[in-house]
N, C-alpha and C positions, 0 to 999 in steps of 0.2 A: 733514438737513444733510450736505453733502459731507464725508466720503466715503460716508455712508449714504444709501440710496435710500428705504427703507421699513422700518417696524417695526409689527407687528401683535401684539395681545395677545388670545389666545383663553382664555376661561374658561367652560366648559360643565359643568353638573351633569346628566350623563346618568343615566337610570334603570338598573335592573338589565339585564343582558345577556340577549339571546335566543341561540338555538343558532347563529345566523349571525354572532355577534359585533357585532350591532347592538342598538339599544334595544328592550327588551321593552315596547313601548308603541305605540299607534296613530300612524301617520304621516299620518293624514288631516288635511287642511287645510294641509299643508306644500307649498311649491313645490319639490318634489324635483328635484334637479339644480342648484338655485340657492337654497338655503334659508339665508338669512343673517338672518332675523328671529328674535329671541330669544323663542321660544314654550316655555312650561313650563320655562324655565331652560337650554335647549340648542338647538343647531342641527345640521342635517345637512350644511351647506355644499354641496359638489357631489356628495356621496354619495347613493346611492339605498337601499342596505341598511345599509352601514357608514358612519358619518360621516367626512368628510375630503375629500381632494382627489385624485380618480382621475387617471390619467396625463395629464401636460401637459408642454410643453417649456420650456426656459430656455436663454439664451445671454448671455454678457457680464458676469456678476456672480456673487456668492456668496450662498447662503442659510445663515444660522446659526440653528439651531432649538434652543432651550433649553427643555426640558420640565420643569416643576416637579411636575406630577401627571399620572397617566395614562400612556398609551403611544402611540407613533407607529410604524407599520409603513412602512418605506421599501422601494421597489423601483425599479430604473432600467433604462434601455435598454442599459447595459453589462453587465447580468446581476448587478449588485451588489444587496444586500438587507440588511435589518436590522430589529431591533425595539429601541427605546430609550425610556427614560422615567425619571421620578423623579430629576430633577436631571442627567440625561445631556444632552450637547450633540452635535448633528451639525453639522459644518462642511463644507459642500458647495460645491465650485467647479464651476459650470456650464460656465464657459469657452467652448470652441468650440461646444458644444451637447450637451444631454442631455435625455432624457425621464425623468421620475420620477413616482411616485405617493406620496402622503403620507396614509395612512389612520389613523383613530383607533379601533382595535379595543377593544370593550368586553369585558372578560374576567371580570368579577365577576357571577355570576348571583344572588348572595344579597344584595348591597348595591348602592347607587348607585355609578356610575363617574364620578368627577370628572376633567375634563381641564383643565389650565392650562399654557399655553406662550407663549413669545415666538418669533416668527420675524422675523429681522432680515435685510434685504438690504444687503450691503456691496458697493460698486462695485469693479470692476477697472479699472486703467489701460489705455489703448489697447494697451500692449505685452503685456498679459496677457489681453486679451479672448478670444484663441483658445488659451489654455492647455488642456492635456489635462484633461478632466473627471475629478474624483475626489471622494471624501469621506473625512473623518477623524472618528473618534469621540473625543470628550473625555468619558470615562466619569465618572460621579458621583465615583468614588473618586479621580480625578486632578484634579478641579477644586477649587482651594483655597477654603476658607471661613474668612475671617479674622474673629476675634472680638476686639472692643475694648470697653473700659468707660470711661465718662467719670468725672469727679471724684466723682460721686454713685453710682458703681457701676452705672449704667444701661447696658445692653448694646446694641451695634450689631454686626450680622453682615453680612459682604459676601462674596457668591459672586463670584469673580474668573474670569469666562469668557474674558476677553482682557485683556492688559496686566498690570501689577503694582502692588502697594502695598507699599512697603518691601521686605522680603525675600520676600513672598508673590507668586508669579508664576504666571500661567495656563500650562497646557500649550501647546505650539506649535500654531498653527493649520495649515490646509492649506498646502502648500508655496508655492503661487503667490499666496497672499493678500496684499493690501495690508497686512494685519496682521503678516505674516511678517518685515517689516523693523522693528526696534525704533524706528528714527528716525521712523516714522510715528505712534508713540504711540497706537495703537488700543487703546481700553479698553472693555470691556463689563462693568459691575458691577451686580449685583442687591443692593440695600441693604435690610436689614431692621432696623428700629429699635424698641426697647421704648418704652413710654410715658415721656415726658420725657427720653429719651436725647439726647445731643449727640454729633456727630461732625464733624470737620473734613475736608473733601475736600482732599487734597493738591494743590498747584498743579502745573500742567503748563506746557509751552511756550506762549508767547502765539500761536504760529502754528497751533495746533490748534483745531478746533471742539469744543464740549462742550455737551451738552444733558442735562437731567434730567427724566424722566417720573415724576410722582408719581401712582401708580395705585391705591394702597390706603391708607386712613387718613382722618383728619379734616383737620388743618392741620399744616403745618410752618412754621418761620421759617428763612429763608435770609439770614444776616447781618441779622436784624431785620426782613426783609420777609416778611409773612405770605402764605402760599400754600395754597389749598385743593386737595384731591385732584382728579384728573381733568384736571390741567394739565401741559403741558410747558414747561420753563423753560430759556431759553438763558443759559448762564453764561459769564463771563469766565474763560478757562482759567488765566490766570496769577495770578489772585487766589485766596487761600485763602477758601473758603466754609464757614461753620459751619452745619450743619443741626441745628436743635433741634426735636425732635418734641413734639407736644402731643396730648392726648386718647388715643386707642387706639393700638395698634401700627401702624406705617406701613411701607410698602414703596415703593421707588423704583428706577428703572432708569437708569443713567448710560451714555451713549454718547459716545465721544470719538474723534477721529482727525484726523490732518493731512489737509486737503483735497487731493484729486487735482488739482483745478483744470483739468479738461478738459471739453469740451462733453458734455452728457448728453442722450441721446435715448432715451426709454423708450416702448415701445408694448407693452402687455400683458405677456407673459412675457420680453421681450427688452430689454436695456439696452445701447445702443451709443453711438457718438460722433456719428453723423449719420443723417439720414433714409435716405440711400442704403444704409447698413449695416443698418438695420432692414428695408428691402425685401429685401436680400440674405439676411437671416436667415429671412424667410418663404419665400423661394424655396428656400433650402437645406433647410428643414424639409419643405416639400412634396415635394422630390425625394428626400431621404434618410431622413426621419423620425428623424434623428440616431441611426441605428442600428436603428430599428424597436423593436418591443415584444416581448420574449421571454417574457412571463408569460401564464398562461392566462386572467387576467381583468384588466380595466383598473383595478379597485379592489383590488389584490392585498393580502391579509392572510396572516399567517404562523402560523396555528394557534392553539389555545386555551390553550396553556401560557404562564404568565407568565415566559417566558424571554427575557432580553435577549441579543442577539447582533448581530454584524456580519459580513457576507460581502462582502469588499472586491473591487474590480475585479481585483486581483492574484490572486485566488483564496484568499487567506488568510481563515480563518474564526475569529472570536473569540466565545466564549460566556462570559457573565457569570453 
Protein backbone atom coordinates (compact mmCIF):
# COMPACT_ATOMS: atom_id res chain seq x y z
CA UNK A 1 0.00 0.00 0.00
CA UNK A 2 1.31 3.40 -1.05
CA UNK A 3 3.84 4.64 0.11
CA UNK A 4 5.16 1.09 0.61
CA UNK A 5 6.06 -1.10 -2.35
CA UNK A 6 7.12 -4.42 -0.88
CA UNK A 7 7.61 -6.19 2.45
CA UNK A 8 9.26 -9.57 2.87
CA UNK A 9 9.74 -11.67 5.99
CA UNK A 10 12.75 -14.04 6.07
CA UNK A 11 12.94 -16.71 8.77
CA UNK A 12 15.59 -19.39 8.26
CA UNK A 13 16.97 -21.93 10.72
CA UNK A 14 20.45 -22.42 9.31
CA UNK A 15 22.69 -25.24 10.59
CA UNK A 16 26.11 -24.78 12.15
CA UNK A 17 28.59 -22.70 10.16
CA UNK A 18 31.43 -23.98 8.03
CA UNK A 19 34.78 -22.19 7.64
CA UNK A 20 33.42 -20.15 4.69
CA UNK A 21 30.56 -18.69 6.80
CA UNK A 22 28.07 -20.85 4.97
CA UNK A 23 26.03 -23.84 6.19
CA UNK A 24 27.96 -26.91 7.34
CA UNK A 25 25.53 -29.10 5.44
CA UNK A 26 25.15 -30.57 1.99
CA UNK A 27 23.85 -28.21 -0.70
CA UNK A 28 22.90 -31.09 -2.94
CA UNK A 29 19.41 -30.85 -4.37
CA UNK A 30 19.23 -27.07 -4.06
CA UNK A 31 18.78 -24.74 -7.01
CA UNK A 32 21.87 -22.71 -6.14
CA UNK A 33 21.65 -19.14 -7.36
CA UNK A 34 17.87 -19.16 -7.01
CA UNK A 35 17.09 -21.26 -3.93
CA UNK A 36 13.80 -20.01 -2.45
CA UNK A 37 12.34 -23.42 -1.54
CA UNK A 38 12.27 -24.00 2.22
CA UNK A 39 14.31 -27.21 2.46
CA UNK A 40 15.36 -28.42 5.94
CA UNK A 41 14.15 -25.10 7.35
CA UNK A 42 16.42 -22.77 5.35
CA UNK A 43 17.20 -21.31 1.93
CA UNK A 44 20.34 -20.08 0.16
CA UNK A 45 18.40 -17.44 -1.85
CA UNK A 46 20.80 -16.18 -4.55
CA UNK A 47 23.93 -17.26 -2.66
CA UNK A 48 26.16 -20.16 -3.70
CA UNK A 49 28.39 -20.49 -0.60
CA UNK A 50 26.92 -17.97 1.84
CA UNK A 51 23.15 -17.45 1.90
CA UNK A 52 21.83 -14.08 0.83
CA UNK A 53 21.69 -11.72 -2.11
CA UNK A 54 24.98 -11.03 -3.97
CA UNK A 55 25.51 -7.73 -5.76
CA UNK A 56 22.44 -6.25 -7.48
CA UNK A 57 21.32 -2.70 -8.39
CA UNK A 58 18.50 -0.46 -7.16
CA UNK A 59 17.13 2.94 -8.13
CA UNK A 60 14.21 5.14 -7.07
CA UNK A 61 13.24 3.89 -3.60
CA UNK A 62 14.51 2.89 -0.15
CA UNK A 63 15.15 -0.42 1.60
CA UNK A 64 14.57 -0.68 5.34
CA UNK A 65 16.08 -3.88 6.73
CA UNK A 66 15.08 -4.74 10.29
CA UNK A 67 17.05 -7.77 11.56
CA UNK A 68 15.60 -9.59 14.56
CA UNK A 69 18.04 -12.52 14.66
CA UNK A 70 21.28 -13.26 12.85
CA UNK A 71 23.50 -10.93 10.84
CA UNK A 72 23.51 -9.14 7.49
CA UNK A 73 26.73 -8.09 5.75
CA UNK A 74 26.26 -5.02 3.55
CA UNK A 75 28.62 -3.86 0.79
CA UNK A 76 27.87 -1.29 -1.91
CA UNK A 77 29.22 0.39 -5.03
CA UNK A 78 30.10 3.55 -3.09
CA UNK A 79 32.59 1.57 -1.01
CA UNK A 80 30.39 1.59 2.09
CA UNK A 81 30.01 -1.56 4.16
CA UNK A 82 28.66 -2.89 7.42
CA UNK A 83 27.53 -5.80 9.55
CA UNK A 84 24.36 -5.50 11.58
CA UNK A 85 21.87 -7.73 13.36
CA UNK A 86 19.88 -8.54 16.48
CA UNK A 87 17.39 -5.66 16.30
CA UNK A 88 19.55 -3.28 14.25
CA UNK A 89 17.96 -1.47 11.29
CA UNK A 90 19.62 -0.35 8.07
CA UNK A 91 17.81 2.47 6.27
CA UNK A 92 19.19 2.70 2.74
CA UNK A 93 18.25 5.26 0.10
CA UNK A 94 19.02 3.82 -3.34
CA UNK A 95 18.04 7.12 -4.95
CA UNK A 96 19.79 7.78 -8.25
CA UNK A 97 21.33 4.32 -8.31
CA UNK A 98 23.40 1.98 -6.18
CA UNK A 99 24.66 -1.58 -6.29
CA UNK A 100 24.76 -3.50 -3.04
CA UNK A 101 25.03 -7.03 -1.72
CA UNK A 102 23.21 -8.37 1.33
CA UNK A 103 24.71 -11.59 2.62
CA UNK A 104 23.75 -13.61 5.69
CA UNK A 105 27.03 -14.84 7.22
CA UNK A 106 26.75 -17.81 9.55
CA UNK A 107 29.13 -17.15 12.44
CA UNK A 108 28.36 -19.89 14.96
CA UNK A 109 30.21 -23.17 14.37
CA UNK A 110 28.86 -24.83 17.52
CA UNK A 111 25.12 -24.19 17.27
CA UNK A 112 22.45 -23.49 14.68
CA UNK A 113 22.32 -20.01 13.12
CA UNK A 114 18.82 -18.54 13.01
CA UNK A 115 18.08 -15.60 10.71
CA UNK A 116 14.93 -13.51 11.06
CA UNK A 117 14.39 -10.18 9.31
CA UNK A 118 11.98 -7.90 7.53
CA UNK A 119 12.92 -5.96 4.43
CA UNK A 120 10.55 -3.15 3.55
CA UNK A 121 10.66 -1.13 0.35
CA UNK A 122 9.50 2.45 0.86
CA UNK A 123 8.89 4.52 -2.24
CA UNK A 124 10.45 7.91 -2.97
CA UNK A 125 8.49 10.75 -4.58
CA UNK A 126 9.54 11.92 -8.04
CA UNK A 127 11.40 14.86 -6.51
CA UNK A 128 13.66 12.43 -4.58
CA UNK A 129 14.06 9.59 -7.09
CA UNK A 130 17.55 10.85 -7.94
CA UNK A 131 18.64 11.70 -4.41
CA UNK A 132 22.24 10.92 -3.48
CA UNK A 133 22.47 7.26 -2.40
CA UNK A 134 23.25 6.72 1.26
CA UNK A 135 22.46 4.55 4.23
CA UNK A 136 21.95 5.21 7.91
CA UNK A 137 22.17 2.74 10.78
CA UNK A 138 19.51 2.70 13.47
CA UNK A 139 21.36 0.56 15.99
CA UNK A 140 19.50 -1.63 18.46
CA UNK A 141 20.48 0.69 21.30
CA UNK A 142 18.73 3.66 19.61
CA UNK A 143 15.47 1.97 18.57
CA UNK A 144 12.84 2.50 21.29
CA UNK A 145 11.02 -0.50 22.72
CA UNK A 146 7.82 0.65 24.37
CA UNK A 147 6.37 -1.61 27.08
CA UNK A 148 2.72 -1.29 28.08
CA UNK A 149 0.45 -3.38 30.31
CA UNK A 150 -3.30 -3.75 30.07
CA UNK A 151 -5.74 -3.79 32.99
CA UNK A 152 -4.85 -7.42 33.72
CA UNK A 153 -1.09 -6.70 33.70
CA UNK A 154 -0.58 -8.56 30.41
CA UNK A 155 2.32 -7.04 28.49
CA UNK A 156 2.67 -5.68 24.97
CA UNK A 157 6.04 -4.47 23.61
CA UNK A 158 6.49 -2.36 20.49
CA UNK A 159 9.74 -1.76 18.60
CA UNK A 160 9.36 1.70 17.04
CA UNK A 161 11.45 1.58 13.86
CA UNK A 162 9.71 4.64 12.37
CA UNK A 163 7.20 7.11 13.74
CA UNK A 164 6.24 7.62 17.36
CA UNK A 165 3.84 6.46 20.04
CA UNK A 166 3.24 9.05 22.72
CA UNK A 167 6.62 10.31 23.87
CA UNK A 168 8.51 7.34 22.34
CA UNK A 169 9.92 8.29 18.95
CA UNK A 170 12.10 6.38 16.49
CA UNK A 171 15.49 7.80 15.48
CA UNK A 172 15.49 9.92 12.32
CA UNK A 173 15.53 7.96 9.04
CA UNK A 174 17.80 8.68 6.06
CA UNK A 175 17.57 12.40 5.21
CA UNK A 176 15.81 12.14 1.81
CA UNK A 177 13.23 9.61 2.98
CA UNK A 178 9.48 10.12 2.68
CA UNK A 179 9.56 9.28 6.40
CA UNK A 180 11.81 12.27 7.18
CA UNK A 181 8.80 14.62 7.08
CA UNK A 182 6.62 14.06 10.17
CA UNK A 183 3.56 15.21 8.21
CA UNK A 184 3.78 11.96 6.20
CA UNK A 185 3.13 9.98 9.42
CA UNK A 186 5.29 7.01 8.36
CA UNK A 187 5.26 4.32 11.04
CA UNK A 188 6.91 0.90 11.23
CA UNK A 189 6.07 -0.91 14.48
CA UNK A 190 6.96 -4.47 15.50
CA UNK A 191 4.30 -5.49 18.04
CA UNK A 192 4.86 -8.38 20.50
CA UNK A 193 1.93 -9.44 22.66
CA UNK A 194 1.77 -11.82 25.61
CA UNK A 195 -1.06 -14.31 25.80
CA UNK A 196 -4.38 -12.51 26.47
CA UNK A 197 -2.74 -9.08 26.21
CA UNK A 198 -4.73 -6.14 24.88
CA UNK A 199 -3.39 -2.98 23.27
CA UNK A 200 -5.09 -0.10 21.54
CA UNK A 201 -3.44 1.18 18.36
CA UNK A 202 -3.54 4.98 18.57
CA UNK A 203 -5.52 6.71 15.84
CA UNK A 204 -3.74 8.50 13.00
CA UNK A 205 -4.77 10.98 10.34
CA UNK A 206 -7.54 9.67 8.08
CA UNK A 207 -5.40 10.46 5.00
CA UNK A 208 -2.76 7.82 5.74
CA UNK A 209 -2.78 4.16 4.75
CA UNK A 210 -2.31 1.56 7.49
CA UNK A 211 -1.87 -2.20 7.31
CA UNK A 212 -1.16 -4.84 9.93
CA UNK A 213 0.68 -8.08 9.14
CA UNK A 214 -0.10 -10.83 11.69
CA UNK A 215 2.85 -13.18 11.20
CA UNK A 216 3.21 -15.20 14.41
CA UNK A 217 0.62 -16.58 16.84
CA UNK A 218 -2.79 -18.24 16.70
CA UNK A 219 -5.61 -15.70 16.66
CA UNK A 220 -6.17 -12.07 17.56
CA UNK A 221 -9.33 -10.02 17.76
CA UNK A 222 -9.32 -6.58 16.13
CA UNK A 223 -12.29 -4.72 17.60
CA UNK A 224 -14.07 -8.09 18.04
CA UNK A 225 -13.19 -9.36 14.53
CA UNK A 226 -11.27 -12.64 14.79
CA UNK A 227 -8.19 -12.96 12.59
CA UNK A 228 -5.79 -15.89 12.15
CA UNK A 229 -2.03 -15.52 11.74
CA UNK A 230 -0.65 -15.37 8.22
CA UNK A 231 -2.93 -12.50 7.21
CA UNK A 232 -2.48 -8.83 6.38
CA UNK A 233 -5.30 -6.58 7.50
CA UNK A 234 -6.07 -3.12 6.12
CA UNK A 235 -7.11 -0.78 8.94
CA UNK A 236 -9.03 2.48 9.07
CA UNK A 237 -6.25 4.73 10.39
CA UNK A 238 -8.49 7.29 12.08
CA UNK A 239 -10.25 4.63 14.19
CA UNK A 240 -8.89 3.34 17.45
CA UNK A 241 -8.33 -0.41 17.05
CA UNK A 242 -7.98 -2.68 20.06
CA UNK A 243 -5.90 -5.80 19.48
CA UNK A 244 -6.73 -8.65 21.85
CA UNK A 245 -4.38 -11.59 21.69
CA UNK A 246 -5.54 -15.15 22.31
CA UNK A 247 -3.63 -18.39 22.64
CA UNK A 248 0.13 -18.16 22.41
CA UNK A 249 2.29 -15.05 22.24
CA UNK A 250 1.72 -13.12 19.01
CA UNK A 251 3.73 -10.79 16.81
CA UNK A 252 2.51 -8.28 14.25
CA UNK A 253 4.06 -5.65 11.97
CA UNK A 254 2.30 -2.33 11.39
CA UNK A 255 3.09 -0.25 8.29
CA UNK A 256 1.63 3.23 7.93
CA UNK A 257 2.21 6.33 5.86
CA UNK A 258 0.66 9.10 3.85
CA UNK A 259 0.38 7.96 0.22
CA UNK A 260 2.72 9.63 -2.26
CA UNK A 261 -0.07 9.48 -4.88
CA UNK A 262 2.19 9.34 -7.92
CA UNK A 263 2.35 6.75 -10.71
CA UNK A 264 4.40 3.69 -9.74
CA UNK A 265 6.30 1.70 -12.34
CA UNK A 266 8.34 -1.17 -10.92
CA UNK A 267 10.48 -3.56 -12.91
CA UNK A 268 12.81 -5.81 -10.98
CA UNK A 269 15.12 -3.70 -8.79
CA UNK A 270 13.95 -0.31 -10.10
CA UNK A 271 10.93 1.73 -8.99
CA UNK A 272 10.19 4.84 -11.04
CA UNK A 273 7.19 6.86 -12.28
CA UNK A 274 7.05 5.76 -15.92
CA UNK A 275 8.08 3.00 -18.30
CA UNK A 276 10.47 5.44 -19.98
CA UNK A 277 12.26 6.03 -16.66
CA UNK A 278 12.56 2.27 -16.16
CA UNK A 279 14.20 1.92 -19.59
CA UNK A 280 16.53 4.79 -18.71
CA UNK A 281 17.46 3.07 -15.44
CA UNK A 282 18.50 -0.06 -17.34
CA UNK A 283 20.44 2.01 -19.88
CA UNK A 284 22.22 3.93 -17.13
CA UNK A 285 23.07 0.77 -15.25
CA UNK A 286 24.51 -0.91 -18.35
CA UNK A 287 26.61 2.18 -19.06
CA UNK A 288 27.84 3.08 -15.56
CA UNK A 289 27.07 0.08 -13.33
CA UNK A 290 26.17 2.79 -10.80
CA UNK A 291 29.82 3.24 -9.95
CA UNK A 292 31.01 -0.33 -10.50
CA UNK A 293 31.83 -2.94 -7.88
CA UNK A 294 34.90 -2.21 -5.73
CA UNK A 295 34.83 -5.45 -3.71
CA UNK A 296 36.85 -8.65 -4.38
CA UNK A 297 33.76 -10.89 -4.46
CA UNK A 298 30.14 -10.45 -5.47
CA UNK A 299 28.90 -12.09 -2.25
CA UNK A 300 31.09 -9.98 0.03
CA UNK A 301 31.28 -10.95 3.72
CA UNK A 302 33.22 -9.24 6.49
CA UNK A 303 35.13 -11.81 8.53
CA UNK A 304 34.39 -14.33 11.25
CA UNK A 305 34.14 -12.04 14.27
CA UNK A 306 30.70 -11.22 15.63
CA UNK A 307 31.44 -7.51 15.28
CA UNK A 308 28.73 -5.03 14.28
CA UNK A 309 30.05 -2.06 12.34
CA UNK A 310 29.21 0.49 9.67
CA UNK A 311 31.58 2.13 7.21
CA UNK A 312 29.63 4.99 5.68
CA UNK A 313 30.03 6.67 2.31
CA UNK A 314 31.55 9.66 4.11
CA UNK A 315 34.38 7.43 5.35
CA UNK A 316 33.13 7.48 8.95
CA UNK A 317 33.42 4.10 10.64
CA UNK A 318 31.30 3.02 13.59
CA UNK A 319 32.05 -0.11 15.60
CA UNK A 320 29.53 -1.48 18.09
